[in-house]
N, CA, C and O atoms as CSV, one atom per row, in Angstrom:
chain,resi,resn,atom,element,x,y,z
A,1,UNK,N,N,-5.006,-12.544,42.402
A,1,UNK,CA,C,-3.774,-11.985,41.856
A,1,UNK,C,C,-4.139,-10.867,40.876
A,1,UNK,O,O,-4.659,-11.113,39.787
A,2,UNK,N,N,-3.860,-9.672,41.283
A,2,UNK,CA,C,-4.204,-8.521,40.451
A,2,UNK,C,C,-2.981,-8.094,39.652
A,2,UNK,O,O,-1.956,-7.715,40.219
A,3,UNK,N,N,-3.099,-8.158,38.350
A,3,UNK,CA,C,-1.981,-7.792,37.483
A,3,UNK,C,C,-2.300,-6.466,36.808
A,3,UNK,O,O,-3.247,-6.365,36.028
A,4,UNK,N,N,-1.497,-5.446,37.118
A,4,UNK,CA,C,-1.709,-4.144,36.494
A,4,UNK,C,C,-1.151,-4.168,35.071
A,4,UNK,O,O,-0.126,-4.793,34.799
A,5,UNK,N,N,-1.838,-3.486,34.188
A,5,UNK,CA,C,-1.461,-3.496,32.770
A,5,UNK,C,C,-0.030,-3.009,32.541
A,5,UNK,O,O,0.677,-3.561,31.698
A,6,UNK,N,N,0.406,-1.988,33.276
A,6,UNK,CA,C,1.753,-1.451,33.044
A,6,UNK,C,C,2.834,-2.428,33.486
A,6,UNK,O,O,3.972,-2.321,33.029
A,7,UNK,N,N,2.515,-3.372,34.355
A,7,UNK,CA,C,3.463,-4.408,34.757
A,7,UNK,C,C,3.468,-5.566,33.778
A,7,UNK,O,O,4.415,-6.353,33.748
A,8,UNK,N,N,2.425,-5.676,32.982
A,8,UNK,CA,C,2.251,-6.844,32.133
A,8,UNK,C,C,3.410,-7.064,31.167
A,8,UNK,O,O,3.875,-8.193,31.007
A,9,UNK,N,N,3.869,-6.022,30.536
A,9,UNK,CA,C,4.949,-6.208,29.573
A,9,UNK,C,C,6.170,-6.816,30.241
A,9,UNK,O,O,6.772,-7.745,29.703
A,10,UNK,N,N,6.546,-6.297,31.423
A,10,UNK,CA,C,7.700,-6.832,32.143
A,10,UNK,C,C,7.466,-8.262,32.601
A,10,UNK,O,O,8.369,-9.096,32.521
A,11,UNK,N,N,6.270,-8.550,33.077
A,11,UNK,CA,C,5.949,-9.904,33.553
A,11,UNK,C,C,6.047,-10.904,32.403
A,11,UNK,O,O,6.591,-11.995,32.574
A,12,UNK,N,N,5.531,-10.542,31.248
A,12,UNK,CA,C,5.581,-11.443,30.088
A,12,UNK,C,C,7.035,-11.665,29.659
A,12,UNK,O,O,7.431,-12.790,29.351
A,13,UNK,N,N,7.827,-10.589,29.641
A,13,UNK,CA,C,9.241,-10.724,29.281
A,13,UNK,C,C,9.977,-11.603,30.294
A,13,UNK,O,O,10.797,-12.436,29.910
A,14,UNK,N,N,9.687,-11.420,31.585
A,14,UNK,CA,C,10.324,-12.242,32.609
A,14,UNK,C,C,9.929,-13.707,32.444
A,14,UNK,O,O,10.758,-14.600,32.622
A,15,UNK,N,N,8.670,-13.951,32.105
A,15,UNK,CA,C,8.234,-15.323,31.883
A,15,UNK,C,C,8.989,-15.925,30.701
A,15,UNK,O,O,9.387,-17.089,30.742
A,16,UNK,N,N,9.184,-15.138,29.657
A,16,UNK,CA,C,9.942,-15.599,28.504
A,16,UNK,C,C,11.373,-15.937,28.886
A,16,UNK,O,O,11.907,-16.972,28.487
A,17,UNK,N,N,11.988,-15.054,29.661
A,17,UNK,CA,C,13.357,-15.274,30.098
A,17,UNK,C,C,13.448,-16.516,30.984
A,17,UNK,O,O,14.300,-17.375,30.760
A,18,UNK,N,N,12.577,-16.616,31.987
A,18,UNK,CA,C,12.651,-17.744,32.913
A,18,UNK,C,C,12.223,-19.059,32.274
A,18,UNK,O,O,12.741,-20.116,32.633
A,19,UNK,N,N,11.293,-19.008,31.341
A,19,UNK,CA,C,10.894,-20.239,30.642
A,19,UNK,C,C,12.076,-20.774,29.829
A,19,UNK,O,O,12.343,-21.976,29.815
A,20,UNK,N,N,12.766,-19.873,29.164
A,20,UNK,CA,C,13.957,-20.257,28.395
A,20,UNK,C,C,15.050,-20.760,29.349
A,20,UNK,O,O,15.702,-21.767,29.073
A,21,UNK,N,N,15.245,-20.063,30.456
A,21,UNK,CA,C,16.249,-20.464,31.443
A,21,UNK,C,C,15.919,-21.838,32.018
A,21,UNK,O,O,16.812,-22.649,32.261
A,22,UNK,N,N,14.643,-22.089,32.231
A,22,UNK,CA,C,14.225,-23.375,32.793
A,22,UNK,C,C,14.582,-24.520,31.852
A,22,UNK,O,O,14.896,-25.622,32.303
A,23,UNK,N,N,14.534,-24.266,30.560
A,23,UNK,CA,C,14.918,-25.283,29.571
A,23,UNK,C,C,16.439,-25.419,29.453
A,23,UNK,O,O,16.953,-26.511,29.207
A,24,UNK,N,N,17.158,-24.296,29.630
A,24,UNK,CA,C,18.594,-24.264,29.380
A,24,UNK,C,C,19.460,-24.501,30.623
A,24,UNK,O,O,20.586,-24.985,30.511
A,25,UNK,N,N,18.943,-24.165,31.788
A,25,UNK,CA,C,19.700,-24.286,33.035
A,25,UNK,C,C,19.228,-25.534,33.785
A,25,UNK,O,O,18.094,-25.981,33.614
A,26,UNK,N,N,20.115,-26.088,34.620
A,26,UNK,CA,C,19.717,-27.285,35.374
A,26,UNK,C,C,18.884,-26.955,36.618
A,26,UNK,O,O,19.199,-27.409,37.718
A,27,UNK,N,N,17.835,-26.175,36.442
A,27,UNK,CA,C,16.981,-25.808,37.575
A,27,UNK,C,C,16.094,-26.983,37.963
A,27,UNK,O,O,15.578,-27.700,37.106
A,28,UNK,N,N,15.927,-27.165,39.256
A,28,UNK,CA,C,14.995,-28.190,39.735
A,28,UNK,C,C,13.623,-27.563,39.976
A,28,UNK,O,O,12.631,-28.265,40.171
A,29,UNK,N,N,13.586,-26.221,39.960
A,29,UNK,CA,C,12.360,-25.520,40.339
A,29,UNK,C,C,12.249,-24.209,39.568
A,29,UNK,O,O,13.220,-23.464,39.436
A,30,UNK,N,N,11.061,-23.945,39.068
A,30,UNK,CA,C,10.720,-22.636,38.486
A,30,UNK,C,C,9.352,-22.267,39.019
A,30,UNK,O,O,8.371,-22.957,38.743
A,31,UNK,N,N,9.275,-21.192,39.778
A,31,UNK,CA,C,8.004,-20.749,40.350
A,31,UNK,C,C,7.025,-20.462,39.227
A,31,UNK,O,O,7.325,-19.715,38.295
A,32,UNK,N,N,5.886,-21.050,39.327
A,32,UNK,CA,C,4.902,-20.928,38.273
A,32,UNK,C,C,4.224,-19.568,38.261
A,32,UNK,O,O,3.466,-19.268,37.338
A,33,UNK,N,N,4.482,-18.733,39.275
A,33,UNK,CA,C,3.734,-17.467,39.380
A,33,UNK,C,C,3.953,-16.541,38.190
A,33,UNK,O,O,3.010,-15.902,37.723
A,34,UNK,N,N,5.198,-16.461,37.690
A,34,UNK,CA,C,5.423,-15.609,36.515
A,34,UNK,C,C,4.594,-16.105,35.338
A,34,UNK,O,O,3.989,-15.317,34.612
A,35,UNK,N,N,4.577,-17.415,35.163
A,35,UNK,CA,C,3.840,-17.979,34.044
A,35,UNK,C,C,2.339,-17.725,34.199
A,35,UNK,O,O,1.665,-17.389,33.224
A,36,UNK,N,N,1.821,-17.880,35.392
A,36,UNK,CA,C,0.394,-17.622,35.637
A,36,UNK,C,C,0.058,-16.154,35.387
A,36,UNK,O,O,-0.936,-15.839,34.732
A,37,UNK,N,N,0.889,-15.264,35.911
A,37,UNK,CA,C,0.663,-13.831,35.719
A,37,UNK,C,C,0.797,-13.469,34.241
A,37,UNK,O,O,0.038,-12.654,33.717
A,38,UNK,N,N,1.766,-14.081,33.585
A,38,UNK,CA,C,1.998,-13.838,32.170
A,38,UNK,C,C,0.765,-14.229,31.344
A,38,UNK,O,O,0.365,-13.513,30.426
A,39,UNK,N,N,0.180,-15.367,31.685
A,39,UNK,CA,C,-1.020,-15.814,30.973
A,39,UNK,C,C,-2.168,-14.832,31.189
A,39,UNK,O,O,-2.916,-14.530,30.259
A,40,UNK,N,N,-2.305,-14.339,32.410
A,40,UNK,CA,C,-3.357,-13.360,32.693
A,40,UNK,C,C,-3.100,-12.070,31.935
A,40,UNK,O,O,-4.035,-11.437,31.445
A,41,UNK,N,N,-1.846,-11.681,31.837
A,41,UNK,CA,C,-1.486,-10.486,31.069
A,41,UNK,C,C,-1.800,-10.689,29.591
A,41,UNK,O,O,-2.217,-9.758,28.902
A,42,UNK,N,N,-1.594,-11.918,29.111
A,42,UNK,CA,C,-1.885,-12.223,27.716
A,42,UNK,C,C,-3.328,-11.942,27.351
A,42,UNK,O,O,-3.634,-11.576,26.216
A,43,UNK,N,N,-4.215,-12.115,28.323
A,43,UNK,CA,C,-5.625,-11.804,28.079
A,43,UNK,C,C,-5.817,-10.304,27.870
A,43,UNK,O,O,-6.723,-9.882,27.151
A,44,UNK,N,N,-4.963,-9.502,28.500
A,44,UNK,CA,C,-5.044,-8.044,28.358
A,44,UNK,C,C,-4.336,-7.567,27.086
A,44,UNK,O,O,-4.836,-6.691,26.380
A,45,UNK,N,N,-3.163,-8.154,26.800
A,45,UNK,CA,C,-2.348,-7.648,25.691
A,45,UNK,C,C,-2.765,-8.229,24.346
A,45,UNK,O,O,-2.531,-7.622,23.301
A,46,UNK,N,N,-3.377,-9.398,24.375
A,46,UNK,CA,C,-3.686,-10.094,23.127
A,46,UNK,C,C,-2.540,-11.035,22.782
A,46,UNK,O,O,-1.397,-10.803,23.175
A,47,UNK,N,N,-2.850,-12.088,22.052
A,47,UNK,CA,C,-1.891,-13.151,21.793
A,47,UNK,C,C,-0.671,-12.681,20.999
A,47,UNK,O,O,0.455,-13.072,21.307
A,48,UNK,N,N,-0.885,-11.851,19.985
A,48,UNK,CA,C,0.223,-11.399,19.146
A,48,UNK,C,C,1.244,-10.621,19.967
A,48,UNK,O,O,2.443,-10.889,19.891
A,49,UNK,N,N,0.773,-9.667,20.744
A,49,UNK,CA,C,1.654,-8.850,21.599
A,49,UNK,C,C,2.319,-9.735,22.650
A,49,UNK,O,O,3.503,-9.565,22.940
A,50,UNK,N,N,1.568,-10.678,23.226
A,50,UNK,CA,C,2.120,-11.581,24.234
A,50,UNK,C,C,3.279,-12.384,23.648
A,50,UNK,O,O,4.342,-12.477,24.261
A,51,UNK,N,N,3.079,-12.958,22.474
A,51,UNK,CA,C,4.133,-13.756,21.835
A,51,UNK,C,C,5.378,-12.917,21.578
A,51,UNK,O,O,6.501,-13.387,21.765
A,52,UNK,N,N,5.177,-11.684,21.153
A,52,UNK,CA,C,6.288,-10.778,20.867
A,52,UNK,C,C,7.082,-10.487,22.143
A,52,UNK,O,O,8.312,-10.536,22.133
A,53,UNK,N,N,6.390,-10.189,23.229
A,53,UNK,CA,C,7.057,-9.872,24.493
A,53,UNK,C,C,7.744,-11.102,25.086
A,53,UNK,O,O,8.862,-11.010,25.594
A,54,UNK,N,N,7.073,-12.252,25.020
A,54,UNK,CA,C,7.634,-13.507,25.523
A,54,UNK,C,C,8.930,-13.819,24.781
A,54,UNK,O,O,9.930,-14.212,25.382
A,55,UNK,N,N,8.890,-13.635,23.466
A,55,UNK,CA,C,10.051,-13.876,22.616
A,55,UNK,C,C,11.201,-12.932,22.969
A,55,UNK,O,O,12.363,-13.339,22.967
A,56,UNK,N,N,10.878,-11.676,23.269
A,56,UNK,CA,C,11.908,-10.714,23.679
A,56,UNK,C,C,12.597,-11.187,24.961
A,56,UNK,O,O,13.815,-11.073,25.097
A,57,UNK,N,N,11.810,-11.715,25.894
A,57,UNK,CA,C,12.374,-12.227,27.147
A,57,UNK,C,C,13.302,-13.399,26.893
A,57,UNK,O,O,14.388,-13.474,27.467
A,58,UNK,N,N,12.877,-14.319,26.031
A,58,UNK,CA,C,13.710,-15.480,25.695
A,58,UNK,C,C,14.992,-15.023,25.000
A,58,UNK,O,O,16.062,-15.580,25.247
A,59,UNK,N,N,14.895,-14.026,24.144
A,59,UNK,CA,C,16.073,-13.480,23.448
A,59,UNK,C,C,17.044,-12.833,24.421
A,59,UNK,O,O,18.258,-12.891,24.224
A,60,UNK,N,N,16.514,-12.217,25.473
A,60,UNK,CA,C,17.359,-11.625,26.500
A,60,UNK,C,C,18.224,-12.702,27.139
A,60,UNK,O,O,19.413,-12.495,27.381
A,61,UNK,N,N,17.612,-13.862,27.413
A,61,UNK,CA,C,18.400,-14.974,27.962
A,61,UNK,C,C,19.527,-15.332,27.002
A,61,UNK,O,O,20.681,-15.466,27.410
A,62,UNK,N,N,19.187,-15.486,25.730
A,62,UNK,CA,C,20.189,-15.869,24.729
A,62,UNK,C,C,21.334,-14.870,24.649
A,62,UNK,O,O,22.499,-15.267,24.624
A,63,UNK,N,N,21.020,-13.585,24.610
A,63,UNK,CA,C,22.086,-12.585,24.472
A,63,UNK,C,C,22.937,-12.521,25.733
A,63,UNK,O,O,24.157,-12.384,25.637
A,64,UNK,N,N,22.331,-12.615,26.906
A,64,UNK,CA,C,23.111,-12.600,28.149
A,64,UNK,C,C,23.954,-13.866,28.266
A,64,UNK,O,O,25.099,-13.802,28.715
A,65,UNK,N,N,23.407,-15.016,27.871
A,65,UNK,CA,C,24.162,-16.269,27.920
A,65,UNK,C,C,25.357,-16.193,26.976
A,65,UNK,O,O,26.429,-16.714,27.286
A,66,UNK,N,N,25.178,-15.548,25.827
A,66,UNK,CA,C,26.271,-15.404,24.858
A,66,UNK,C,C,27.371,-14.508,25.409
A,66,UNK,O,O,28.552,-14.761,25.172
A,67,UNK,N,N,26.999,-13.471,26.139
A,67,UNK,CA,C,28.007,-12.535,26.630
A,67,UNK,C,C,28.683,-12.995,27.912
A,67,UNK,O,O,29.873,-12.742,28.097
A,68,UNK,N,N,27.957,-13.664,28.800
A,68,UNK,CA,C,28.561,-14.010,30.097
A,68,UNK,C,C,28.733,-15.511,30.314
A,68,UNK,O,O,29.337,-15.933,31.301
A,69,UNK,N,N,28.206,-16.310,29.399
A,69,UNK,CA,C,28.273,-17.760,29.557
A,69,UNK,C,C,27.001,-18.287,30.189
A,69,UNK,O,O,26.472,-17.694,31.129
A,70,UNK,N,N,26.517,-19.392,29.675
A,70,UNK,CA,C,25.239,-19.918,30.150
A,70,UNK,C,C,25.288,-20.314,31.620
A,70,UNK,O,O,24.369,-19.985,32.370
A,71,UNK,N,N,26.328,-21.005,32.046
A,71,UNK,CA,C,26.370,-21.445,33.450
A,71,UNK,C,C,26.452,-20.254,34.405
A,71,UNK,O,O,25.859,-20.281,35.483
A,72,UNK,N,N,27.191,-19.200,34.008
A,72,UNK,CA,C,27.270,-17.991,34.838
A,72,UNK,C,C,25.905,-17.309,34.911
A,72,UNK,O,O,25.505,-16.830,35.972
A,73,UNK,N,N,25.193,-17.267,33.792
A,73,UNK,CA,C,23.862,-16.651,33.783
A,73,UNK,C,C,22.902,-17.463,34.644
A,73,UNK,O,O,22.128,-16.888,35.409
A,74,UNK,N,N,22.938,-18.774,34.532
A,74,UNK,CA,C,22.062,-19.624,35.348
A,74,UNK,C,C,22.313,-19.365,36.831
A,74,UNK,O,O,21.371,-19.226,37.611
A,75,UNK,N,N,23.593,-19.300,37.219
A,75,UNK,CA,C,23.957,-19.049,38.617
A,75,UNK,C,C,23.487,-17.665,39.070
A,75,UNK,O,O,23.026,-17.501,40.200
A,76,UNK,N,N,23.604,-16.678,38.188
A,76,UNK,CA,C,23.165,-15.316,38.516
A,76,UNK,C,C,21.655,-15.265,38.714
A,76,UNK,O,O,21.178,-14.595,39.630
A,77,UNK,N,N,20.897,-15.959,37.875
A,77,UNK,CA,C,19.441,-15.968,38.014
A,77,UNK,C,C,19.023,-16.587,39.346
A,77,UNK,O,O,18.098,-16.103,39.997
A,78,UNK,N,N,19.714,-17.666,39.750
A,78,UNK,CA,C,19.402,-18.306,41.037
A,78,UNK,C,C,19.721,-17.353,42.194
A,78,UNK,O,O,18.969,-17.254,43.163
A,79,UNK,N,N,20.853,-16.658,42.068
A,79,UNK,CA,C,21.262,-15.716,43.115
A,79,UNK,C,C,20.317,-14.512,43.178
A,79,UNK,O,O,19.928,-14.078,44.262
A,80,UNK,N,N,19.950,-13.978,42.009
A,80,UNK,CA,C,19.127,-12.767,41.963
A,80,UNK,C,C,17.637,-13.037,42.180
A,80,UNK,O,O,16.904,-12.152,42.621
A,81,UNK,N,N,17.190,-14.250,41.873
A,81,UNK,CA,C,15.761,-14.583,41.970
A,81,UNK,C,C,15.558,-15.895,42.733
A,81,UNK,O,O,15.024,-16.856,42.180
A,82,UNK,N,N,15.991,-15.939,44.025
A,82,UNK,CA,C,15.950,-17.200,44.773
A,82,UNK,C,C,14.538,-17.745,45.002
A,82,UNK,O,O,14.369,-18.939,45.251
A,83,UNK,N,N,13.539,-16.889,44.921
A,83,UNK,CA,C,12.168,-17.354,45.120
A,83,UNK,C,C,11.542,-17.829,43.802
A,83,UNK,O,O,10.440,-18.377,43.797
A,84,UNK,N,N,12.242,-17.620,42.701
A,84,UNK,CA,C,11.701,-17.951,41.389
A,84,UNK,C,C,12.311,-19.213,40.805
A,84,UNK,O,O,11.597,-20.055,40.260
A,85,UNK,N,N,13.641,-19.351,40.916
A,85,UNK,CA,C,14.331,-20.539,40.385
A,85,UNK,C,C,15.309,-21.092,41.403
A,85,UNK,O,O,15.889,-20.358,42.203
A,86,UNK,N,N,15.476,-22.399,41.352
A,86,UNK,CA,C,16.417,-23.084,42.238
A,86,UNK,C,C,17.106,-24.194,41.465
A,86,UNK,O,O,16.530,-24.776,40.547
A,87,UNK,N,N,18.370,-24.487,41.853
A,87,UNK,CA,C,19.079,-25.634,41.275
A,87,UNK,C,C,18.583,-26.901,41.952
A,87,UNK,O,O,19.042,-27.995,41.625
């Protein structure tokens, strides 16, 4: 699995978002690939930067859940990312 540095920031943010969603939504499945790629990116970005980006991703979940409703956001994530999360 080759992770390019310019993709790393997005991958870490997505992992933050999906990790938060996995805790907040009734998902039965969360593809571990984002988390694995995110960890590999963390080796490139360093722990401080990784934590900051991961936190930004989790915050994105919170702000979207606040604006559209948590259940609507959970349903949208399943629809938009069927290979990543499932109910």
